[in-house]
C-alpha positions as CSV (number, residue, x, y, z in Angstrom):
1,M,-27.3,16.1,13.3
2,D,-29.5,16.3,10.4
3,I,-30.3,12.4,10.1
4,P,-32.5,11.3,6.6
5,S,-35.0,9.6,7.5
6,D,-34.5,6.2,6.5
7,Y,-31.7,5.9,8.7
8,V,-33.1,6.8,12.0
9,A,-34.2,3.5,13.1
10,G,-30.6,1.9,11.9
11,Y,-28.9,4.6,13.3
12,E,-30.4,4.0,16.6
13,G,-29.2,0.3,16.7
14,A,-25.9,0.8,15.2
15,R,-25.1,3.4,17.8
16,A,-25.8,1.0,20.2
17,I,-22.5,-1.0,19.5
18,D,-20.2,2.0,18.1
19,P,-21.0,5.3,19.0
20,K,-18.2,7.1,16.9
21,L,-18.6,5.1,13.6
22,A,-22.2,5.2,13.6
23,T,-22.1,8.9,13.6
24,T,-19.4,8.7,11.0
25,Y,-21.0,7.2,8.5
26,V,-24.4,8.7,8.8
27,E,-23.0,12.2,8.7
28,H,-21.4,11.2,5.7
29,T,-24.9,10.3,3.8
30,Q,-24.7,13.7,3.9
31,I,-21.6,14.4,2.3
32,A,-20.4,13.8,-1.0
33,D,-17.3,15.2,-3.1
34,P,-16.6,18.4,-3.2
35,L,-13.5,18.6,-5.2
36,A,-14.8,16.7,-7.4
37,D,-18.6,18.0,-7.8
38,E,-16.8,21.5,-8.5
39,V,-14.9,20.5,-11.3
40,M,-18.2,18.8,-13.2
41,A,-20.2,22.0,-12.2
42,K,-17.6,23.8,-14.3
43,L,-17.1,21.3,-16.5
44,S,-20.7,21.2,-17.9
45,E,-20.6,24.3,-19.3
46,F,-18.3,23.1,-22.1
47,D,-20.0,20.7,-24.7
48,Q,-19.1,17.2,-24.9
49,E,-16.4,16.9,-26.8
50,R,-14.2,19.8,-25.5
51,S,-14.7,18.1,-21.8
52,R,-13.5,15.1,-23.4
53,E,-10.8,17.1,-24.7
54,L,-9.8,18.5,-21.8
55,L,-9.5,15.1,-19.7
56,H,-7.9,13.6,-22.2
57,V,-5.0,15.9,-21.7
58,A,-5.3,15.6,-17.9
59,M,-5.6,12.4,-17.7
60,D,-2.8,11.7,-19.8
61,A,-0.1,14.7,-18.3
62,D,3.4,13.4,-17.2
63,D,4.0,16.2,-15.1
64,E,2.8,20.1,-14.3
65,E,3.9,21.4,-17.8
66,E,1.5,19.2,-19.7
67,L,-1.3,21.1,-17.2
68,R,-0.4,24.6,-18.0
69,D,-2.6,25.2,-20.9
70,L,-6.1,23.3,-18.9
71,P,-8.2,26.1,-17.1
72,P,-6.8,26.7,-13.7
73,F,-9.9,24.3,-12.0
74,M,-8.7,21.6,-13.6
75,R,-5.1,22.3,-13.0
76,E,-5.9,22.5,-9.2
77,F,-7.9,19.4,-9.1
78,F,-5.1,17.5,-11.0
79,H,-2.7,18.4,-8.7
80,E,-4.2,17.8,-5.6
81,I,-5.5,14.6,-6.6
82,S,-1.7,13.6,-7.7
83,K,-0.3,13.9,-4.3
84,E,0.3,10.7,-2.4
85,P,-0.1,10.2,1.2
86,D,2.7,9.1,3.0
87,W,1.4,5.6,4.1
88,V,1.4,4.3,-0.1
89,D,4.2,2.2,-1.1
90,H,3.3,0.4,-4.1
91,S,5.8,-2.0,-3.7
92,A,4.2,-3.4,-1.3
93,F,1.3,-3.8,-3.7
94,I,3.0,-6.6,-5.4
95,P,2.0,-9.4,-3.0
96,G,-1.6,-8.4,-3.3
97,I,-1.6,-8.2,-7.2
98,R,0.1,-11.4,-7.4
99,M,-3.2,-13.2,-5.5
100,F,-5.7,-11.3,-7.0
101,H,-4.0,-12.4,-10.5
102,R,-3.7,-16.1,-9.4
103,N,-7.5,-16.1,-8.2
104,S,-8.8,-13.9,-11.0
105,Q,-11.2,-16.9,-12.3
106,L,-13.1,-16.4,-9.5
107,V,-12.7,-12.6,-9.0
108,L,-15.7,-12.1,-10.4
109,G,-17.9,-14.9,-9.4
110,S,-17.3,-13.2,-6.0
111,M,-18.2,-10.3,-7.2
112,V,-21.8,-10.9,-8.9
113,G,-22.7,-13.3,-6.4
114,G,-21.5,-11.8,-3.2
115,T,-20.3,-8.3,-2.9
116,L,-22.1,-6.5,-5.3
117,V,-25.2,-7.8,-4.2
118,E,-24.7,-7.1,-0.1
119,G,-24.1,-3.4,-1.7
120,F,-27.2,-3.3,-3.5
121,S,-28.9,-4.7,-0.2
122,T,-28.4,-1.1,0.8
123,N,-29.7,2.4,-0.3
124,I,-26.7,2.4,-3.0
125,S,-29.6,0.6,-5.2
126,K,-31.3,3.8,-5.2
127,S,-29.4,5.6,-7.8
128,F,-28.6,2.6,-9.6
129,F,-32.4,2.0,-9.8
130,I,-33.2,5.7,-11.1
131,T,-30.8,5.6,-13.9
132,G,-31.3,2.7,-14.9
133,R,-27.3,1.8,-14.9
134,L,-27.9,-1.9,-14.8
135,R,-31.3,-1.7,-17.0
136,D,-29.5,-0.1,-20.1
137,Q,-25.9,-1.3,-21.6
138,G,-25.7,-3.4,-17.7
139,V,-23.4,-5.5,-20.1
140,R,-21.0,-2.8,-20.8
141,R,-21.0,-1.3,-17.2
142,L,-20.1,-4.4,-15.8
143,R,-17.1,-5.3,-18.4
144,Q,-15.9,-1.9,-17.7
145,N,-15.9,-2.5,-13.8
146,N,-13.4,-5.9,-14.8
147,R,-11.2,-3.5,-16.7
148,H,-10.8,-1.1,-13.7
149,M,-10.0,-4.1,-11.6
150,V,-7.9,-5.6,-14.0
151,E,-5.7,-2.1,-14.3
152,M,-6.2,-1.4,-10.6
153,F,-3.9,-5.2,-10.3
154,I,-1.1,-4.3,-12.4
155,P,2.2,-3.5,-11.1
156,G,2.1,0.1,-11.6
157,G,-1.6,0.8,-12.4
158,L,-2.0,3.1,-9.7
159,E,0.9,5.2,-10.2
160,R,-0.1,8.6,-11.8
161,S,0.6,6.8,-15.5
162,G,-1.0,3.9,-14.6
163,D,-4.3,3.1,-16.5
164,G,-5.8,2.1,-13.7
165,W,-5.6,5.3,-11.6
166,R,-6.6,7.4,-14.8
167,L,-10.0,5.0,-14.6
168,T,-10.7,5.8,-11.1
169,V,-10.4,9.3,-11.9
170,R,-12.7,8.8,-14.8
171,L,-15.0,6.8,-12.1
172,R,-14.9,9.7,-9.3
173,L,-16.3,12.0,-12.6
174,V,-18.4,9.8,-13.2
175,H,-19.9,10.1,-10.1
176,A,-20.1,13.3,-9.7
177,A,-21.7,14.2,-12.8
178,I,-24.3,11.3,-12.1
179,R,-24.9,13.4,-8.6
180,R,-26.0,16.1,-10.6
181,L,-27.6,14.7,-13.0
182,L,-29.9,13.4,-9.4
183,N,-29.9,16.3,-7.9
184,E,-31.3,17.9,-10.9
185,S,-33.6,15.7,-11.5
186,G,-36.1,16.0,-8.6
187,E,-36.1,12.2,-7.9
188,W,-33.8,12.3,-5.8
189,D,-35.1,12.3,-2.1
190,H,-32.8,14.0,0.1
191,E,-34.7,14.2,3.1
192,A,-35.4,10.2,2.9
193,W,-31.5,9.1,1.6
194,G,-28.9,12.3,2.1
195,V,-26.8,13.0,-1.3
196,P,-26.8,11.0,-4.1
197,I,-23.2,8.6,-4.4
198,S,-22.4,10.1,-0.7
199,S,-19.2,9.6,1.1
200,A,-21.2,6.9,3.2
201,H,-21.8,4.8,0.0
202,L,-18.4,4.9,-1.2
203,G,-16.8,3.9,1.9
204,Y,-19.3,1.5,2.5
205,A,-18.5,0.3,-1.0
206,I,-14.7,0.3,-0.7
207,S,-14.8,-1.7,2.5
208,A,-16.9,-4.3,0.8
209,F,-14.8,-5.0,-2.5
210,S,-11.8,-5.6,-0.2
211,A,-12.8,-7.0,2.9
212,R,-16.0,-8.7,1.9
213,L,-14.6,-9.6,-1.5
214,L,-11.7,-11.9,0.3
215,K,-14.3,-13.2,2.4
216,H,-16.3,-14.8,-0.5
217,L,-13.3,-15.1,-2.7
218,K,-11.6,-18.1,0.2
219,N,-15.5,-19.5,0.3
220,L,-14.8,-19.9,-3.4
221,G,-11.8,-21.5,-2.9
222,A,-9.4,-19.0,-3.5
223,V,-5.8,-19.4,-1.4
224,F,-3.8,-16.5,0.0
225,D,-1.4,-16.1,2.7
226,E,-1.2,-13.0,5.5
227,E,0.8,-11.0,3.5
228,E,-1.2,-11.2,0.4
229,R,-4.4,-10.6,2.2
230,A,-2.7,-7.0,3.7
231,S,-1.2,-6.1,0.0
232,F,-4.5,-6.5,-1.4
233,M,-6.3,-4.4,1.3
234,Q,-4.0,-1.5,1.0
235,V,-4.2,-1.3,-3.0
236,W,-8.0,-0.9,-2.4
237,R,-7.2,1.7,0.0
238,Y,-5.4,3.8,-2.2
239,D,-7.9,3.3,-5.1
240,G,-10.2,4.5,-2.2
241,Y,-7.8,7.3,-1.8
242,V,-7.7,8.1,-5.2
243,M,-11.6,8.0,-5.7
244,G,-11.7,11.2,-3.1
245,I,-13.0,8.9,0.1
246,P,-12.8,10.7,3.0
247,E,-10.3,9.5,5.5
248,E,-13.1,9.5,8.4
249,V,-14.8,6.5,6.0
250,L,-11.8,4.9,4.2
251,F,-10.8,1.9,6.1
252,R,-7.2,1.7,7.3
253,D,-6.7,-2.5,7.4
254,E,-9.0,-5.3,6.7
255,A,-10.4,-5.1,10.3
256,S,-11.3,-1.4,10.2
257,A,-13.1,-2.5,6.7
258,D,-15.1,-5.4,8.4
259,R,-16.4,-2.8,11.0
260,I,-17.4,0.0,8.5
261,F,-19.2,-2.8,6.5
262,G,-20.8,-3.7,9.8
263,I,-21.6,-0.9,11.1
264,G,-22.7,0.6,7.5
265,S,-25.1,-2.4,7.3
266,L,-26.7,-1.9,10.6
267,C,-27.2,2.0,9.8
268,E,-29.0,1.1,6.2
269,P,-32.7,0.5,5.9
270,E,-34.1,-3.0,5.0
271,P,-33.4,-3.8,1.3
272,G,-36.7,-2.2,-0.6
273,M,-38.0,-3.1,-4.2
274,E,-34.8,-1.3,-6.0
275,S,-32.8,-3.4,-4.1
276,V,-34.6,-6.7,-5.4
277,A,-34.4,-5.2,-8.7
278,M,-30.7,-4.7,-8.6
279,A,-29.6,-8.0,-7.3
280,H,-32.2,-9.7,-9.7
281,A,-30.7,-7.5,-13.1
282,L,-27.2,-8.5,-11.5
283,V,-27.5,-12.0,-11.7
284,N,-29.5,-12.5,-14.7
285,S,-26.4,-10.0,-16.5
286,A,-24.3,-13.1,-15.9
287,P,-25.2,-15.3,-19.1
288,L,-25.3,-12.0,-20.8
289,V,-21.6,-11.1,-20.0
290,A,-20.5,-14.5,-20.9
291,G,-21.7,-14.2,-24.3
292,I,-24.9,-17.0,-24.2
293,E,-27.2,-16.8,-27.0
294,D,-29.5,-20.1,-26.1
295,P,-32.8,-19.1,-23.7
296,G,-32.4,-21.9,-21.9
297,E,-28.9,-22.0,-21.4
298,R,-29.0,-18.6,-20.1
299,R,-31.5,-19.7,-17.4
300,R,-29.7,-22.3,-16.6
301,L,-26.5,-20.5,-16.0
302,S,-28.8,-17.7,-14.1
303,K,-30.0,-20.4,-11.8
304,Y,-26.5,-21.6,-10.7
305,V,-25.7,-18.1,-10.1
306,F,-28.6,-17.5,-7.8
307,S,-27.7,-20.8,-6.0
308,V,-24.2,-20.1,-5.6
309,S,-25.0,-16.1,-4.9
310,R,-27.2,-17.2,-1.7
311,A,-24.4,-19.8,-0.5
312,L,-22.2,-16.5,-0.3
313,I,-24.8,-14.2,1.4
314,G,-27.0,-16.5,3.1
315,N,-30.5,-17.4,3.6
316,G,-31.6,-14.1,5.3
317,M,-30.7,-11.9,3.0
318,A,-31.5,-14.1,0.0
319,D,-35.2,-13.9,0.9
320,Q,-35.3,-10.3,1.6
321,L,-33.9,-10.0,-2.0
322,M,-36.7,-12.8,-3.5
323,Y,-34.2,-15.1,-4.7
324,P,-35.4,-18.1,-6.0
325,K,-35.5,-20.9,-3.1
326,S,-32.9,-23.2,-3.2
327,M,-30.4,-25.3,-0.6
328,T,-27.4,-23.9,0.4
329,F,-26.0,-27.1,2.3
330,G,-22.8,-28.5,0.7
331,V,-22.8,-25.8,-2.7
332,L,-19.5,-24.2,-1.3
333,P,-17.9,-27.2,-1.1
334,W,-19.0,-28.8,-4.4
335,F,-18.4,-25.6,-5.9
336,R,-14.7,-25.7,-4.5
337,M,-14.6,-29.5,-6.1
338,Q,-15.6,-28.4,-9.1
339,K,-12.6,-25.7,-8.7
340,R,-10.2,-28.6,-8.2
341,Y,-11.4,-30.6,-10.9
342,E,-11.6,-27.8,-13.9
343,T,-7.8,-26.8,-12.3
344,L,-6.8,-30.6,-13.1
345,L,-8.6,-30.7,-16.3
346,S,-6.9,-27.8,-17.6
347,R,-3.7,-29.1,-17.3
348,L,-4.4,-32.3,-18.3
349,F,-6.0,-31.0,-21.4
350,Q,-5.2,-28.0,-22.2
351,K,-7.1,-27.3,-25.7
352,R,-10.5,-28.5,-23.9
353,R,-13.5,-26.3,-24.3
354,A,-15.2,-26.0,-21.1
355,D,-18.7,-25.7,-21.0
356,S,-20.2,-26.1,-17.5
357,N,-22.2,-23.8,-15.6
358,F,-19.0,-23.3,-13.3
359,A,-16.4,-22.5,-16.5
360,R,-19.3,-20.0,-17.5
361,F,-19.4,-18.4,-14.2
362,T,-15.6,-18.5,-13.1
363,G,-14.7,-17.3,-16.7
364,L,-16.6,-13.8,-16.5
365,F,-14.0,-12.0,-15.7
366,G,-12.3,-12.7,-18.8
367,V,-14.9,-10.6,-20.7
368,S,-13.6,-7.1,-19.8
369,Q,-14.6,-4.0,-22.4
370,F,-11.3,-2.7,-23.9
371,D,-12.4,0.4,-26.3
372,E,-10.7,0.4,-29.5
373,E,-10.0,4.0,-29.1
374,G,-8.5,3.4,-25.3
375,I,-10.2,5.0,-22.4
376,T,-12.9,6.8,-23.1
377,Y,-13.5,10.0,-20.8
378,G,-17.1,10.8,-22.2
379,L,-19.8,11.4,-19.2
380,P,-23.1,10.6,-18.4
381,D,-25.4,13.9,-19.7
382,H,-29.3,12.5,-19.0
383,V,-30.3,11.2,-15.5
384,Y,-31.5,8.5,-17.8
385,A,-28.8,5.6,-19.3
386,E,-31.2,5.1,-22.0
387,R,-31.0,9.0,-23.0
388,S,-27.4,9.7,-22.2
389,T,-24.6,10.2,-24.7
390,K,-22.6,6.6,-24.5
391,W,-20.0,7.2,-22.4
């Protein structure tokens, strides 16, 4: 097996625990998304406006008949990705959807403070760092991510006509576009890192967005039962399927997601400077997403987010990511108590304005990116985000 050099040391340790999964994970660092990559290669022959028009037609089509005037490569792609696997049951998504909305106040806090930071501790950070996707237009990117999750967790959102499905396919094509740009840039070290935005990293990320997110939600005080928990996982599983993640690295349930995340973490190298930069950019983006303009208020909220994040990810990873030193003892119990207190006050005084760091942090999810013209299907056309057409 051709192992990227960054993964040689970690692979040996992971192999001692689960040789089959460790091998599968490392193999998939060399596997991209052949279907989407082929579509992107052919779409690149058109100008931005024409490719956007073609995607609008394909995304909005209600049946095969409406695809007939599209180029053959697009008809074949959308025909293939519209097929649902036997295990999909949209009615079974309802408990997970209900849980998501009941705890939505905590979702982005869990993502920003826990799940995304853990993702950036791996080589996933490389593509973000090179392209500058959080450095330039970072607030817009986070708001778009919020929008994607909201649409996923609406009844029918992941059906062929749902906006959750469309946004997932859009993200799959964005990945293919960025992969192509990185491959052509000369900045991607294939021998060390494998392919850009690999299947291994997508399988790792979807495991984190589901199983790890559940863990962080629980630590922040979210309430859900076993049926809701299992249903939540299946929503993310189908989203991963639509995103093109191969079955070998797409989890089946929470236990297998935990396994993929654990073995993947062992295979990944120690956090590098890109991980540090991305984690800090993510945490410091919270005040901007919340719309806080005062520099002092921004610093205070960032300090608060760093503290909660350290408690979620643990001192070991926080130190690797060069977090500011802070105590973790009692942080999560205090956060959960604040949640109960804010909930009570909101019920008693409905017009009350909440200005605490807790309220601002947990209110981040309400700030989503809804473009006035609807979902846009523009794609990045330069490897550096600041030099790319808006997408």
